[in-house]
C-alpha positions as CSV (number, residue, x, y, z in Angstrom):
1,X,-11.3,-22.2,7.3
2,X,-8.9,-23.3,4.5
3,X,-7.8,-20.2,2.6
4,X,-5.5,-19.6,-0.4
5,X,-4.1,-16.2,-0.5
6,X,-3.4,-15.6,-4.2
7,X,-1.2,-12.9,-5.7
8,X,0.1,-12.6,-9.2
9,X,3.5,-11.1,-8.5
10,X,6.5,-11.7,-6.3
11,X,8.1,-10.2,-3.2
12,X,10.8,-7.7,-2.4
13,X,12.3,-7.2,1.0
14,X,12.2,-3.4,0.5
15,X,8.5,-3.3,-0.6
16,X,5.8,-2.1,1.7
17,X,3.3,-4.1,-0.4
18,X,5.3,-7.3,0.2
19,X,5.3,-6.7,3.9
20,X,1.6,-5.9,3.9
21,X,0.8,-9.2,2.2
22,X,2.8,-11.2,4.7
23,X,1.1,-9.3,7.5
24,X,-2.3,-10.2,6.1
25,X,-1.4,-13.8,5.8
26,X,-0.2,-13.8,9.4
27,X,-3.3,-12.1,10.5
28,X,-5.5,-14.8,9.0
29,X,-3.3,-17.5,10.6
30,X,-3.4,-15.8,14.0
31,X,-7.2,-15.8,13.7
32,X,-7.1,-19.6,13.5
33,X,-7.3,-20.2,9.8
34,X,-5.2,-22.5,7.6
35,X,-3.6,-20.3,5.0
36,X,-1.5,-21.2,1.9
37,X,0.2,-18.4,0.0
38,X,0.4,-18.6,-3.8
39,X,2.8,-16.2,-5.6
40,X,5.0,-15.8,-8.6
41,X,8.8,-15.5,-8.5
42,X,11.9,-15.9,-10.7
43,X,14.3,-18.7,-9.6
44,X,18.1,-18.5,-9.4
45,X,18.3,-20.1,-12.9
46,X,16.1,-17.4,-14.4
47,X,13.0,-19.7,-14.6
48,X,9.7,-18.1,-13.9
49,X,7.9,-20.1,-11.2
50,X,4.5,-20.3,-9.6
51,X,4.8,-21.2,-5.9
52,X,2.6,-22.3,-3.1
53,X,4.3,-21.7,0.2
54,X,7.8,-23.1,-0.5
55,X,6.8,-25.5,-3.3
56,X,7.0,-25.0,-7.0
57,X,3.6,-25.9,-8.6
58,X,4.5,-24.8,-12.1
59,X,7.8,-23.9,-13.9
60,X,7.2,-21.7,-16.9
61,X,10.9,-21.8,-18.0
62,X,12.9,-18.8,-19.1
63,X,12.1,-18.5,-22.8
64,X,10.3,-15.7,-24.6
65,X,6.9,-17.3,-23.9
66,X,7.4,-17.6,-20.1
67,X,6.2,-14.1,-19.2
68,X,3.0,-14.7,-21.3
69,X,2.4,-18.2,-19.7
70,X,2.5,-16.8,-16.2
71,X,-0.4,-14.4,-17.2
72,X,-2.6,-17.0,-18.8
73,X,-1.8,-20.4,-17.3
74,X,-3.8,-21.0,-14.1
75,X,-4.6,-24.7,-14.4
76,X,-2.2,-25.8,-11.7
77,X,-3.6,-23.3,-9.2
78,X,-7.2,-24.5,-9.8
79,X,-6.1,-28.1,-9.5
80,X,-4.5,-27.3,-6.1
81,X,-7.5,-25.4,-4.9
82,X,-9.9,-28.2,-5.8
83,X,-7.7,-31.1,-4.6
84,X,-6.9,-29.4,-1.3
85,X,-10.6,-28.4,-0.7
86,X,-9.8,-24.8,-0.3
87,X,-12.9,-22.9,0.9
88,X,-11.9,-19.3,0.3
89,X,-9.5,-17.8,-2.2
90,X,-8.5,-14.3,-1.2
91,X,-7.0,-12.8,-4.4
92,X,-5.2,-9.5,-4.7
93,X,-6.0,-7.8,-8.0
94,X,-3.2,-7.2,-10.4
95,X,-5.5,-5.3,-12.7
96,X,-5.4,-8.5,-14.8
97,X,-9.0,-9.2,-15.8
98,X,-8.9,-11.2,-19.0
99,X,-10.5,-14.3,-20.4
100,X,-8.0,-16.6,-18.7
101,X,-8.5,-15.2,-15.2
102,X,-12.3,-15.3,-15.7
103,X,-12.1,-18.9,-16.9
104,X,-10.0,-19.8,-13.8
105,X,-12.4,-18.2,-11.4
106,X,-15.5,-19.7,-13.1
107,X,-13.9,-23.2,-12.8
108,X,-13.2,-23.0,-9.1
109,X,-16.6,-21.3,-8.4
110,X,-18.3,-24.3,-10.0
111,X,-16.6,-26.4,-7.2
112,X,-18.1,-24.3,-4.5
113,X,-15.0,-22.1,-3.8
114,X,-15.7,-18.6,-2.6
115,X,-13.5,-15.9,-4.1
116,X,-12.9,-12.4,-2.6
117,X,-10.7,-10.1,-4.6
118,X,-8.9,-7.2,-3.0
119,X,-8.5,-4.0,-5.0
120,X,-5.8,-2.1,-3.0
121,X,-6.6,1.3,-4.7
122,X,-9.8,2.3,-6.4
123,X,-10.3,3.9,-8.8
124,X,-6.9,3.1,-10.3
125,X,-7.1,3.9,-14.0
126,X,-5.4,7.3,-13.4
127,X,-2.4,5.6,-11.8
128,X,-1.3,4.5,-15.3
129,X,-0.6,8.0,-16.4
130,X,2.9,8.1,-18.0
131,X,3.3,4.3,-17.9
132,X,4.8,2.5,-20.9
133,X,2.7,1.1,-23.8
134,X,2.7,-2.5,-22.5
135,X,1.2,-1.3,-19.2
136,X,-1.4,0.7,-21.1
137,X,-2.4,-2.3,-23.1
138,X,-2.8,-4.4,-20.0
139,X,-5.0,-1.6,-18.5
140,X,-7.2,-1.6,-21.6
141,X,-7.6,-5.3,-21.4
142,X,-8.6,-5.0,-17.7
143,X,-11.1,-2.4,-18.6
144,X,-12.7,-4.6,-21.2
145,X,-13.1,-7.6,-18.9
146,X,-13.2,-6.5,-15.3
147,X,-17.0,-6.4,-15.0
148,X,-17.2,-9.9,-16.3
149,X,-14.5,-11.0,-13.8
150,X,-16.5,-9.3,-11.0
151,X,-19.5,-11.6,-11.7
152,X,-17.3,-14.6,-10.6
153,X,-16.6,-13.0,-7.2
154,X,-18.4,-13.3,-3.9
155,X,-17.2,-9.8,-2.9
156,X,-14.5,-7.2,-3.6
157,X,-12.6,-6.1,-0.5
158,X,-11.7,-2.4,-0.6
159,X,-10.0,0.3,1.5
160,X,-12.4,2.8,0.0
161,X,-16.0,3.7,0.9
162,X,-17.6,2.3,-2.2
163,X,-20.6,-0.1,-1.7
164,X,-20.1,-1.7,-5.1
165,X,-17.1,-1.9,-7.5
166,X,-17.5,-3.2,-11.1
167,X,-21.0,-4.3,-10.1
168,X,-19.8,-6.5,-7.2
169,X,-20.7,-5.8,-3.6
170,X,-17.8,-4.8,-1.4
171,X,-16.4,-5.6,2.0
172,X,-15.0,-2.5,3.5
173,X,-11.8,-3.0,5.5
174,X,-9.0,-0.9,6.6
175,X,-5.3,-1.3,5.8
176,X,-4.1,-3.0,9.0
177,X,-1.0,-3.2,11.1
178,X,1.2,-6.0,12.4
179,X,2.3,-4.2,15.6
180,X,4.9,-6.9,16.3
181,X,6.8,-5.9,13.2
182,X,6.9,-2.1,13.7
183,X,9.1,-0.5,16.2
184,X,7.6,2.3,18.4
185,X,9.6,5.5,18.3
186,X,11.0,6.8,21.6
187,X,9.9,10.2,22.9
188,X,12.0,13.0,21.5
189,X,11.0,16.7,21.9
190,X,13.7,19.3,21.8
191,X,12.3,22.6,20.7
192,X,15.6,24.1,19.5
193,X,16.8,21.0,17.6
194,X,16.5,20.5,13.8
195,X,13.0,19.4,12.7
196,X,12.9,16.1,10.6
197,X,10.1,15.2,8.2
198,X,9.9,11.7,6.8
199,X,8.1,10.4,3.8
200,X,8.2,6.7,3.2
201,X,6.9,5.4,-0.2
202,X,7.7,4.0,-3.6
203,X,7.2,7.6,-4.7
204,X,4.6,8.5,-7.4
205,X,3.1,11.8,-8.4
206,X,0.0,11.2,-6.1
207,X,2.2,11.3,-3.0
208,X,2.7,15.0,-3.6
209,X,6.1,15.2,-2.1
210,X,6.8,18.2,-4.4
211,X,4.3,20.2,-2.3
212,X,6.5,19.6,0.8
213,X,9.7,20.5,-1.0
214,X,8.3,23.7,-2.3
215,X,7.1,24.4,1.3
216,X,10.6,23.9,2.6
217,X,12.0,26.2,-0.1
218,X,9.6,28.9,0.9
219,X,10.3,28.2,4.6
220,X,14.0,29.0,4.1
221,X,13.2,32.2,2.2
222,X,11.9,33.8,5.4
223,X,13.3,34.0,8.9
224,X,13.0,30.8,10.8
225,X,13.9,29.3,14.2
226,X,14.7,25.7,13.3
227,X,16.4,23.9,10.5
228,X,14.0,21.5,8.6
229,X,15.0,18.4,6.8
230,X,12.9,16.1,4.6
231,X,13.9,12.5,4.5
232,X,12.6,10.6,1.5
233,X,12.8,6.8,2.0
234,X,12.0,4.6,-0.9
235,X,12.4,4.4,-4.7
236,X,11.9,7.5,-6.8
237,X,11.0,7.3,-10.4
238,X,12.8,9.3,-13.0
239,X,9.9,11.6,-13.8
240,X,9.4,12.4,-10.1
241,X,13.1,12.9,-9.5
242,X,13.2,15.3,-12.4
243,X,10.5,17.4,-10.7
244,X,12.2,17.2,-7.3
245,X,15.6,18.2,-8.7
246,X,14.0,21.2,-10.4
247,X,12.5,22.4,-7.1
248,X,15.7,21.7,-5.2
249,X,17.7,23.7,-7.7
250,X,15.2,26.6,-7.8
251,X,15.1,27.0,-4.0
252,X,18.7,25.9,-3.4
253,X,17.7,23.4,-0.7
254,X,19.8,20.4,-1.7
255,X,21.2,20.2,1.9
256,X,17.7,19.8,3.4
257,X,16.2,17.1,1.1
258,X,17.8,13.7,1.8
259,X,17.1,10.7,-0.5
260,X,17.8,7.5,1.4
261,X,16.6,5.1,-1.2
262,X,15.0,1.9,-0.1
263,X,15.5,1.0,3.5
264,X,14.3,-1.7,5.8
265,X,15.0,-3.2,9.2
266,X,17.4,-1.4,11.6
267,X,18.3,1.2,9.0
268,X,14.7,2.2,8.5
269,X,14.2,2.2,12.3
270,X,17.1,4.6,12.6
271,X,15.6,7.2,10.3
272,X,12.3,6.9,12.0
273,X,14.0,7.4,15.4
274,X,15.3,10.7,14.1
275,X,12.0,11.8,12.5
276,X,9.5,14.2,14.2
277,X,6.7,14.2,11.7
278,X,5.4,12.0,8.9
279,X,4.5,13.0,5.3
280,X,1.7,10.7,3.9
281,X,-0.1,11.1,0.6
282,X,-0.7,14.8,-0.3
283,X,-2.0,14.5,-3.9
284,X,-4.4,11.7,-4.2
285,X,-6.6,14.2,-6.0
286,X,-4.2,13.9,-8.9
287,X,-5.4,10.3,-9.4
288,X,-9.0,11.3,-8.7
289,X,-9.2,9.5,-5.3
290,X,-11.0,11.2,-2.4
291,X,-11.6,8.4,0.1
292,X,-8.8,5.8,0.8
293,X,-7.3,4.1,3.8
294,X,-3.6,4.0,3.0
295,X,-1.1,1.7,4.6
296,X,1.3,4.6,5.2
297,X,-1.1,6.5,7.5
298,X,-1.3,3.4,9.7
299,X,2.4,2.8,9.7
300,X,3.1,6.3,10.9
301,X,0.6,6.0,13.7
302,X,2.0,2.6,14.7
303,X,5.5,4.2,14.9
304,X,3.9,6.8,17.2
305,X,4.5,10.0,15.1
306,X,2.0,12.6,14.1
307,X,1.6,13.1,10.3
308,X,-0.2,15.0,7.5
309,X,-2.3,13.8,4.6
310,X,-4.9,15.2,2.2
311,X,-7.4,12.5,1.3
312,X,-10.3,11.4,3.5
313,X,-9.4,8.5,5.8
314,X,-12.3,7.7,8.1
315,X,-10.0,5.9,10.6
316,X,-8.0,9.1,11.2
317,X,-10.2,12.2,10.4
318,X,-10.8,13.1,14.0
319,X,-7.5,12.0,15.6
320,X,-5.8,14.9,17.5
321,X,-2.3,14.1,16.1
322,X,-3.4,14.5,12.5
323,X,-2.9,17.6,10.4
324,X,-5.0,17.7,7.3
325,X,-3.7,19.3,4.1
326,X,-6.0,20.7,1.4
327,X,-6.5,18.4,-1.5
328,X,-5.1,20.8,-4.0
329,X,-1.8,22.0,-5.4
330,X,-1.1,24.6,-2.7
331,X,2.3,24.6,-1.1
332,X,2.6,22.9,2.3
333,X,3.2,25.4,5.1
334,X,6.2,24.1,7.0
335,X,5.8,26.6,9.8
336,X,2.2,25.3,10.4
337,X,3.5,21.7,10.7
338,X,6.1,22.8,13.3
339,X,3.5,24.8,15.2
340,X,1.1,21.8,15.2
341,X,3.8,19.4,16.3
342,X,4.8,21.6,19.2
343,X,1.2,21.8,20.4
344,X,0.6,18.1,20.0
345,X,1.1,16.5,23.4
346,X,0.4,12.9,22.5
347,X,3.2,10.4,23.2
348,X,4.3,7.8,20.7
349,X,2.6,5.2,22.9
350,X,-0.7,7.1,23.0
351,X,-0.7,7.5,19.2
352,X,0.0,3.8,18.6
353,X,-2.6,2.7,21.2
354,X,-5.3,4.8,19.4
355,X,-5.3,2.3,16.5
356,X,-5.3,-1.0,18.3
357,X,-8.5,-1.9,16.4
358,X,-6.5,-1.8,13.1
359,X,-4.6,-5.0,13.6
360,X,-4.5,-7.3,10.5
361,X,-6.1,-10.0,12.7
362,X,-9.2,-7.8,13.1
363,X,-9.3,-6.5,9.5
364,X,-8.9,-9.9,7.8
365,X,-11.4,-11.5,10.1
366,X,-14.0,-9.1,8.7
367,X,-13.6,-10.8,5.4
368,X,-14.0,-14.3,6.8
369,X,-17.0,-13.2,8.9
370,X,-18.8,-11.8,5.8
371,X,-18.2,-15.1,4.0
372,X,-19.5,-17.1,7.0
373,X,-22.6,-14.9,7.3
374,X,-23.6,-15.7,3.7
375,X,-22.8,-19.4,3.6
């Protein structure tokens, strides 16, 4: 099948989202499909560019109107889709439903092109809490038009358990893994050594890392057998950092909370090699999400380390290396994590092997199979 994977933003070597998109594209290719990748970027000269693979299909320039053009000008994409006889457009939602995206989809639909839109997180309105005015305006626009946009779609792919979203039927998939790109942790169990927690994310309030930091603070207020460190890997926003600094100062635990910033490649592998236990999302309830299949859960499992989360993830609910936290504001019990880890006898290889079905090849083929069944 000829597929165009369409996103409305660019890539960053530090971004988990960027890696995920490339993994998805590779998964489709490994399944035997011909896949082009359409994305947006800024060139060395400051020009805003629409790209397909390595080719520029539209140059919006670098003037004041260029940011607007990239949000409303889709003619070159539709021309490419039609001329290249693309059969399926797999489009990642950028919360950008508006008359221009609707017109674009309506046009290619008239030419027999099937469109599946991925909504990575749903519902997502609460994620805009605290965002600047421009982002709030874009959300309001999306709210006005997203049901109309959904009428142009064949399906919406989702990592949730919703049967319909915005009136469109869904294809339920899981966030997947490209096992070739993730290094398996070596076995490391020394009962008397320091205990290292790791949380990898572009940190937002719904990750709930503050619950862990408070837990570490309370852990050190009582007698304990092991030192515990929390490694935070990824960007941290100013509002989140303000909360973290307040907790660190209150409990005097600066030594034990390590902010690494954004890491990738060998440097990220080094931190994972030291880590004993993963911290996934612990506050999805803050954004009113109950069921979700996050990428981070799968990455921890692919690394081969046990981890904790608080949402409902049907791929992991009964796994013996999972510790579930309550979906509330309670402090995370660090001693409970250590005790759970010490009783967990699963090797990194066994943990990784338990999610073989979650390869991106398998997950993306679910989308194609749904399309083929309805042709």
